[in-house]
C-alpha angles and dihedrals in degrees: 000000000000125000090248093055093048092049091049091051092049092049092048090052092050093048092050093048091049090055089056091050093050092047091050091049090050092053092049092051090047092051090049089052091051092052092050091048092051093050091050090053090053093049091049090049090053092053 
């Protein structure tokens, strides 16, 4: 394989793994937001 093809494959691998990381982070943030929303509903119900 040529250097260009190897470099392209490496860059593609890095980009794809970065997408997975961003997606996972987005899910974590969404879950945290859901938990905060649920807590605020409980506090409002107690008032």
